[in-house]
Backbone as a ProteinNet text record, in pm:
[ID]
protein_1_A
[PRIMARY]
MTHQPLYRETLYSGPIFDVAKVYVRLPNGRERGYDLVEHGDSVTVVPVDSNGQVYFVTQHRVGADALLLELPAGVLEEGEDPLESARREIREEIGMDAREIISLGGFFLAPGYTDEYMTIFLARGLFSSPLEPDDDEFLNLVTMSVETAYQKALAGEIEDGKTLAALFLAMPYLKPGV
[TERTIARY]
83.4	0	88	44.6	118.4	24.3	83.5	5.7	-49.3	-176.8	-238.4	-246.3	-177.2	-182.7	-323.4	-367.3	-499.5	-487.9	-423.3	-404.9	-296.2	-253.3	-151.7	-184.7	-144	-160.6	-28.8	6.6	129.4	104	185.3	173.4	266.8	380.9	482.1	556.1	585.7	664.9	778	901.1	1018.4	1116.6	1226.1	1324.1	1404.6	1419.3	1499.6	1412.2	1301.4	1213.9	1070.8	977.6	837.7	804.3	699.7	649.6	505	475.1	340.7	285.1	156.1	86.8	37.8	84.1	49.7	-44.7	-161.9	-261.8	-261.7	-259.7	-257.2	-358.7	-399.7	-481.3	-385.8	-389.6	-302.5	-355	-271.4	-315.3	-438.3	-459.1	-574.9	-700.3	-691.6	-805.8	-818.2	-742.2	-748.2	-673.3	-711.9	-644.8	-550.3	-433.2	-334	-261.8	-229	-151.3	-7.5	86	229	285.7	374.2	445.8	560.2	578.6	683.7	758.1	889.5	974.1	1002.8	954.2	976.7	1101.3	1205.2	1336.3	1389.6	1457.2	1517.1	1621.3	1641.1	1743.1	1881.5	1980.1	2112.7	2222	2345	2462.5	2569.2	2651.8	2773.9	2885.1	3002.1	3115.3	3234.1	3298.6	3423.2	3535.2	3596.6	3703.9	3839.8	3911.5	4041.7	4143.3	4254.4	4356.5	4453.9	4548.3	4641.8	4738.3	4746.8	4831.8	4754.2	4628.9	4548.2	4494	4484.8	4428.6	4279.6	4198.8	4055.1	4028.2	3942.5	3910	3778.6	3784.9	3669.5	3653.1	3539.2	3519.2	3468.3	3493.2	3427.5	3334.2	3218.7	3123.9	3032.8	2983.2	2890.7	2754.9	2695.5	2563.5	2467.9	2360.2	2263.9	2204	2167.2	2105.6	2194.9	2323.6	2420.6	2474.9	2454	2513.5	2663.7	2727.9	2870.1	2932.6	3063.3	3142.4	3163.2	3117.2	3127.4	3224.8	3293.6	3379.5	3292.1	3286.2	3197.3	3266.3	3218.1	3255.9	3174.5	3223.7	3146.6	3010	2907.6	2771.4	2682	2567	2471.4	2346.1	2252.1	2120.6	2122.1	2055.5	2042.4	1963.7	2009.3	1933.2	1819.4	1720.7	1603.6	1646.2	1602.3	1630.4	1772.3	1853	1994.1	2007.8	2094.4	2128.4	2222.2	2212.7	2302.2	2451.4	2492.3	2633.4	2675.6	2591.9	2621.9	2632.3	2541.5	2541.9	2670.1	2713.7	2836.9	2956.3	2966.5	3075.7	3068.4	2948.4	2931.9	2969.8	2925.9	2953.6	3103.4	3177.2	3320.7	3393.2	3343.8	3405.2	3377.8	3256	3221.8	3288.6	3291.6	3333.3	3482.4	3546.9	3691.2	3772.6	3708.1	3779.3	3837.4	3784.3	3837.3	3726.4	3766.5	3681.4	3755.6	3695.1	3755.8	3749.9	3854.8	3857.4	3765	3744.5	3660.5	3567	3438.2	3340.3	3257.8	3254.2	3187.1	3068.1	2952.6	2835	2847.9	2830.9	2844.4	2709.6	2601.7	2469.7	2406.6	2303	2234.3	2144.2	2079.5	1993.9	1904	1797	1712.2	1778.6	1788.8	1857.3	1788.4	1661.3	1585	1440.4	1411.5	1281.4	1163.5	1188.9	1080.5	1014.3	1085.3	1025.3	1063.1	1147.4	1179.9	1189.3	1163.1	1170.7	1304.1	1400.5	1529.7	1607.5	1650.1	1731.1	1869.1	1971.7	2109.6	2182.9	2252	2335.2	2481.2	2560	2700.2	2790.3	2896.1	2993.5	3134.8	3221.3	3364.9	3426.5	3507.6	3574	3723.9	3782.7	3927.2	3984.9	4117.2	4182.3	4147.9	4160.2	4122.5	4214.6	4154.1	4232.6	4162.5	4238.6	4185.9	4081.8	3964.5	3856.9	3753.7	3795.4	3707.3	3585.9	3477.9	3358.4	3336.5	3264.3	3231.5	3144.4	3175.2	3088.5	2955.8	2857.3	2729.7	2755.7	2675.4	2701.1	2675.2	2609.9	2586.4	2676.9	2776.1	2867.9	3001.3	3042.6	3172.3	3246.3	3320.2	3382	3532.1	3586.4	3730.8	3768.5	3869	3914.7	4005.9	3983.9	4065.8	4097.7	4225.6	4261.8	4329.2	4311.1	4377.1	4385.5	4472.8	4489.3	4362.7	4347.1	4235.2	4234.7	4351.7	4361.4	4316.2	4361.1	4322.4	4172.6	4114.1	3970	3892.4	3930.2	3859.9	3888.3	4008.9	4038.8	3949.9	3935.1	3848.7	3703.4	3659.1	3520.8	3498.2	3588.9	3573.8	3590.4	3663.5	3684.3	3570.6	3471	3360.1	3391.1	3496.2	3535.6	3465.9	3394.1	3311.9	3167.7	3092.6	2956.5	2849.3	2889.3	2795.5	2756.4	2626.5	2579.2	2605.7	2585.5	2606.1	2753.3	2841.5	2985.2	3022.7	2969.7	2998.1	2946.5	2823.8	2767.1	2848	2889.6	2967.5	3102.1	3168.3	3296.2	3276.5	3169.1	3139.1	3120.4	3042.1	3018	3144.8	3236.4	3362	3467.2	3447.5	3549.5	3606.4	3526.5	3583	3679.3	3663.9	3748.8	3874.2	3870.3	3979.5	4071.8	4028.6	4110.4	4186.7	4113.9	4182	4252.9	4368.9	4447.2	4422.3	4297.7	4263.4	4260.2
-118.7	0	125.2	223.6	349.6	464.6	579.7	700.7	744.1	771.6	814.7	967.4	1033.3	1179.2	1228.1	1332.1	1389.3	1525.1	1621.8	1755	1827.3	1939.9	2021.3	2167.7	2247.7	2392.4	2459.2	2563.1	2636.4	2735.2	2726	2814.6	2934.4	2911.6	3016.2	2991	3099.2	3087.8	3188.5	3139.1	3226	3201.8	3277	3264.8	3134.1	3073	2951.3	2826.4	2836.2	2721	2767.7	2674.5	2696.3	2602.8	2636	2546.4	2514	2384.6	2339.6	2255.1	2249.3	2153.8	2045.1	1922.4	1809.1	1718.9	1695.6	1612.1	1473.9	1372.9	1233.6	1150.8	1042	944	836.7	812.9	714.6	572.7	472.5	333.7	294.6	362.1	331.2	408.5	486.1	559	702.3	740.1	877.1	970.8	1099.9	1203.6	1280.8	1315.4	1388.4	1488.5	1604.9	1705.9	1706.7	1718.5	1725.6	1854.1	1919.5	2034.3	1982	2041.7	1998.4	2119.5	2120.1	2221.9	2173.5	2249.2	2214.8	2289.6	2215.2	2272.9	2207.3	2282.5	2226.2	2121	2028.5	1925.8	1988.9	1915.4	1973.2	1870.3	1918.8	1834	1866.2	1767.3	1786.1	1717.7	1781.4	1729.9	1706.2	1590.3	1558.1	1581.4	1702.2	1730	1688.2	1606.2	1555.8	1580.1	1644.6	1672.9	1556.3	1569.1	1460	1431	1522.3	1500.6	1441.6	1405.5	1347.3	1449.5	1575	1680.4	1694.5	1697.2	1718.5	1866.8	1924.6	2067.2	2086.7	2164.6	2201.2	2352.2	2398.9	2541.2	2555.2	2671.2	2704.8	2820.6	2816.4	2926.1	2928.2	3047	3060.6	3006.9	2924.8	2868.2	2915.8	2977.8	3036.8	2931.5	2814.2	2710.3	2660.6	2657.9	2614.1	2731.7	2853	2974.3	2951.9	2897.8	2865.2	2858.4	2866	2846.1	2695.7	2638.4	2493.5	2460.2	2347.9	2292	2202.4	2232.6	2160.6	2130.8	2028.8	2007.2	2103.7	2139.1	2226.9	2165.6	2249.6	2201.2	2315	2280	2382.6	2324	2412.9	2377	2382.9	2287.1	2286.8	2409.5	2470.3	2579	2517.9	2599.9	2553.9	2476.1	2351	2268.8	2215	2237.8	2196.5	2049.5	1979.7	1841.8	1838.7	1738.5	1732.8	1737.8	1672.2	1675.8	1818.3	1888.5	2028.7	2113.3	2089.4	2163.7	2137.3	2011.8	1977.2	2052.7	2054.6	2128.8	2277.7	2334.7	2477.2	2508.5	2424.8	2450.5	2448.3	2350.3	2348.9	2465	2508.1	2625.2	2751.6	2765.3	2882.9	2881.1	2764.6	2759.1	2735.7	2658.9	2635	2676.7	2728.3	2776.6	2667.2	2546.2	2432	2362	2295.8	2201	2067.5	1960.6	1828.7	1755.1	1678.5	1595.7	1474.6	1431.1	1313.8	1343.7	1321	1334.9	1207.5	1145.1	1016.9	1036.6	990	994	884.1	922.9	828.4	787	841.9	810.4	933.5	912.6	1025.1	983	1081.3	1055.2	1175.9	1152.5	1261.3	1319.7	1452.6	1518	1495.9	1522.4	1506.2	1476.3	1351.6	1319.4	1333.3	1354	1376.9	1512.3	1607.4	1739.6	1812.7	1754.6	1821.4	1719.7	1768	1680.3	1693.9	1765.7	1788.9	1658.7	1632.5	1515.3	1562.7	1502.4	1542.8	1431.6	1469.8	1376.4	1407.2	1303.3	1317.5	1278.9	1357.9	1332.3	1334.7	1255.9	1261.8	1329.4	1432.7	1505.1	1480.8	1431	1405.9	1470.7	1490.4	1557.2	1705.3	1769.2	1910	2000.5	2107.1	2210.5	2344.7	2451.4	2585.6	2624.7	2671.2	2715	2792.1	2906.4	2975.7	3042.3	3045.4	3123	3216.8	3325.2	3416.7	3343.3	3356.1	3294.3	3369.8	3304.9	3372.1	3492.5	3597.6	3721.7	3712.8	3605.9	3590.8	3485.2	3437.7	3336.2	3400.8	3378	3424.2	3300.1	3240.1	3110.3	3123.7	3035	3023	2882.4	2871.5	2743.1	2675.5	2546.2	2466.1	2336.3	2298.8	2169.4	2084.5	1954.7	1861.8	1726.3	1643.2	1509.6	1427.2	1324.6	1232.4	1176.6	1134.7	1076.8	1175.5	1299.9	1402	1426.9	1429.3	1451.4	1343.2	1218.2	1109.6	1110.9	1147.4	1159.2	1265.5	1380.9	1488	1442	1370.6	1320.8	1226.8	1132.5	1034.7	1096.7	1207	1275.2	1371.5	1381.8	1472.5	1617.6	1642.2	1779.5	1830.7	1744.1	1785.7	1764.4	1874.1	1867	1880	1891.2	1905.2	1767.1	1734.9	1601.8	1561.5	1653.3	1618	1590.3	1660.7	1637.7	1500.1	1464.4	1332.5	1221.5	1237.3	1135.3	1124.5	1238.5	1237.7	1169.1	1197.9	1131.7	980.3	940	797.3	733.3	798.1	742.1	740.1	834	840.4	743.1	688	604.9	494.7	418.4	312.4	364.8	490.4	548.2	614.6	648.9	726.3	644	531.5	440.1	512.8	577.8	649.8	554.2	594.4	514.1	558.6	550.5	593.5	477.5
0	0	0	-72.2	-76.2	-44.9	-28.1	-9.2	-145.1	-152.5	-278.2	-279	-376.6	-382	-414.7	-345.4	-369.1	-436.7	-370.4	-427.8	-350.3	-404.3	-336.4	-355.9	-257.9	-267.8	-229.9	-303.2	-275.8	-162	-56.4	59.5	48.2	-15.8	-29.5	-159.2	-230.8	-352.7	-345.1	-351	-339.6	-451.9	-452.5	-560.4	-556.9	-441.1	-427.8	-419.3	-348.5	-329.7	-306.2	-320	-286.1	-170.5	-98.4	5	-29.5	-34	-67.8	46.2	53.2	140.4	45.9	65.9	-18.8	60.1	3.9	70.2	6.6	92.6	45.3	122.8	60.9	131.6	182.3	312.9	376.3	351.5	369.1	347.9	432.8	546.3	631.1	589.1	476.9	424.1	472.2	574.5	624.6	530.8	533.7	455.2	547.5	493.4	573.4	484.5	540.3	468.8	517.3	423.9	455	396.1	469.7	415.1	329.3	211.6	119.6	66.4	83.6	21.8	-119.6	-218.5	-359	-405.4	-432.8	-464.1	-590.1	-673.5	-794.2	-761.1	-853.6	-835.4	-838.8	-788.2	-769.8	-797.7	-794.9	-816.3	-711.3	-683.7	-606	-683.5	-685.2	-762.7	-670.1	-688.3	-618.1	-718.4	-718.1	-813.8	-756.2	-832.8	-788.7	-898.7	-863.6	-965.4	-979.4	-1070.9	-1100.4	-985.5	-888.8	-771	-653.8	-677	-570.6	-471.3	-514.3	-429.5	-459.6	-354.2	-367.2	-345.2	-430	-422.7	-347.9	-241.3	-160.3	-163.2	-114.1	-88.4	54.4	111.9	237.8	209	273.7	261.3	382.8	413.1	525.3	483.2	568.9	543.4	652.2	608.9	701.6	794.8	741.1	823.5	934.8	911.1	1012.3	1092.3	1041	1097.4	1120.3	1017.8	1029.5	890.7	890.3	769.4	755.1	643.6	623.5	511.5	528.2	424.9	338.6	207.1	117	-15.3	-81.9	-220.7	-306.7	-425.9	-514.5	-545.7	-542.1	-561.8	-606.3	-659.7	-697.1	-757.9	-782.3	-834.7	-987.2	-1048.9	-1194.8	-1239.8	-1348.5	-1408.1	-1489.4	-1522.6	-1598.7	-1723.5	-1735.9	-1852.7	-1860.8	-1758.7	-1761.3	-1722.3	-1792.9	-1763.4	-1642.2	-1553.5	-1437.3	-1473	-1581.5	-1621.8	-1659.1	-1734.4	-1769.5	-1643.9	-1550.7	-1424.7	-1346.2	-1342.5	-1270.7	-1329.6	-1462.1	-1527.2	-1495	-1502.9	-1474.5	-1329.7	-1237.5	-1096.1	-1064.1	-1117.6	-1084.9	-1152.1	-1266.2	-1331.4	-1250.7	-1197.5	-1117.8	-980.7	-916.5	-777.1	-756.8	-845	-826.3	-948.3	-1052.3	-1170.4	-1257.8	-1247.1	-1322.3	-1400.3	-1507.8	-1577.5	-1571.3	-1624.9	-1613.8	-1746.6	-1774.6	-1894.6	-1881	-1756.8	-1731	-1614.3	-1637.1	-1529.5	-1525.9	-1409.8	-1391.3	-1298.7	-1340.6	-1253.5	-1148.3	-1021.8	-911.1	-852.3	-905.1	-851.8	-791.1	-713.9	-654.6	-541.6	-480.3	-365	-338.7	-264.5	-217	-93.7	-88	23.4	157.3	164.7	288.7	250.4	208.3	150.1	245.4	372.8	467.1	448.8	385.3	368.9	240.2	154.7	28.6	-84.7	-207.5	-324.9	-397.8	-340.4	-406.7	-422.7	-547.1	-578.8	-620.6	-563.1	-590.8	-663.8	-772.9	-848.3	-816.5	-795.5	-755.3	-871.5	-891.7	-997.9	-941.9	-1003.4	-979.9	-1101	-1079	-1188.6	-1178.7	-1288	-1292.6	-1417.3	-1416.6	-1529.4	-1530.2	-1415.6	-1401.8	-1482	-1538.5	-1606.2	-1585.2	-1591.9	-1566	-1670.7	-1621.7	-1710.4	-1628	-1571.5	-1477.2	-1542.3	-1464.9	-1494.4	-1376.5	-1399.4	-1289.5	-1188.1	-1058.8	-958.2	-948.2	-887.5	-861.6	-772.1	-788.2	-715.2	-565	-519.6	-375.8	-312.9	-388	-335.8	-299.9	-177.5	-129.5	-81.8	-173.8	-151.3	-133.3	-52.5	-38.6	-81.6	-165.2	-216.3	-114.4	-93	-2.5	-75.3	-79.4	-136.9	-30.1	-43.2	49.1	-18.3	32.1	-24.7	-0.4	-81.6	-65.3	76.5	124.9	258.5	365.3	355.7	453.2	448.5	329.2	315.9	390.6	372.4	441.2	590.6	631.6	775.1	839.3	771.7	823.1	829.9	727.6	726.9	844.8	865.3	973	1111.5	1120.1	1248.6	1281.2	1194.4	1219.7	1188.1	1112.6	1078.9	952.7	883.6	768.8	811.3	819.4	871.2	763.5	638.8	528.3	476.8	483.6	448.2	304.2	210.1	69.3	41.9	111.3	95.8	149.8	264.9	321.8	229.9	179.3	89.8	-38.6	-95	-219.1	-198.4	-86.1	-57	-43.9	19.3	31.8	-105.9	-194	-327.4	-413.8	-387.6	-464.6	-414.4	-297.6	-232.3	-322.3	-397.6	-481.7	-589.5	-628	-731.4	-674.9	-547	-488.2	-401.1	-354	-274.3	-162.9	-72.1	35.9	129.9	175.1	268.9	411.4	456.5	593	687.5
[MASK]
++++++++++++++++++++++++++++++++++++++++++++++++++++++++++++++++++++++++++++++++++++++++++++++++++++++++++++++++++++++++++++++++++++++++++++++++++++++++++++++++++++++++++++++++++

């Protein structure tokens, strides 16, 4: 048995996301409303250069009220393919493009309250190809070895969920010596 969708109403519409009330019929026949953050799909990229350095950015995140260490990531533009988005994001955020980009899979970020789906990519063979960053992004570039990245993740020093998931999905390709 599954939840049968009945109808939805938009409660809030903003530039980044909308909030809807989604009404469903439960398996027991009762009707229930759920709040849903409707957000565009997104990508996260694990960029690794030929020296085994992983490229991260730090940026202030309002939800955490902190500066977080993250892999390059962003939301797909209207009609944009996830692979195109991954290339655009690494060019905007770390000033690099890649000769090889491998799809590592994807996941729902927080399916209890949002429909955002994130696709993860590994980028190798990096070369300089900068694009202007978004006007609201104030990023600092941080590089570290694959081993250090996994040590930080395991030590709880990386608090961004998408970054942790992306590192996990990239593990078979990176062979960290942790």
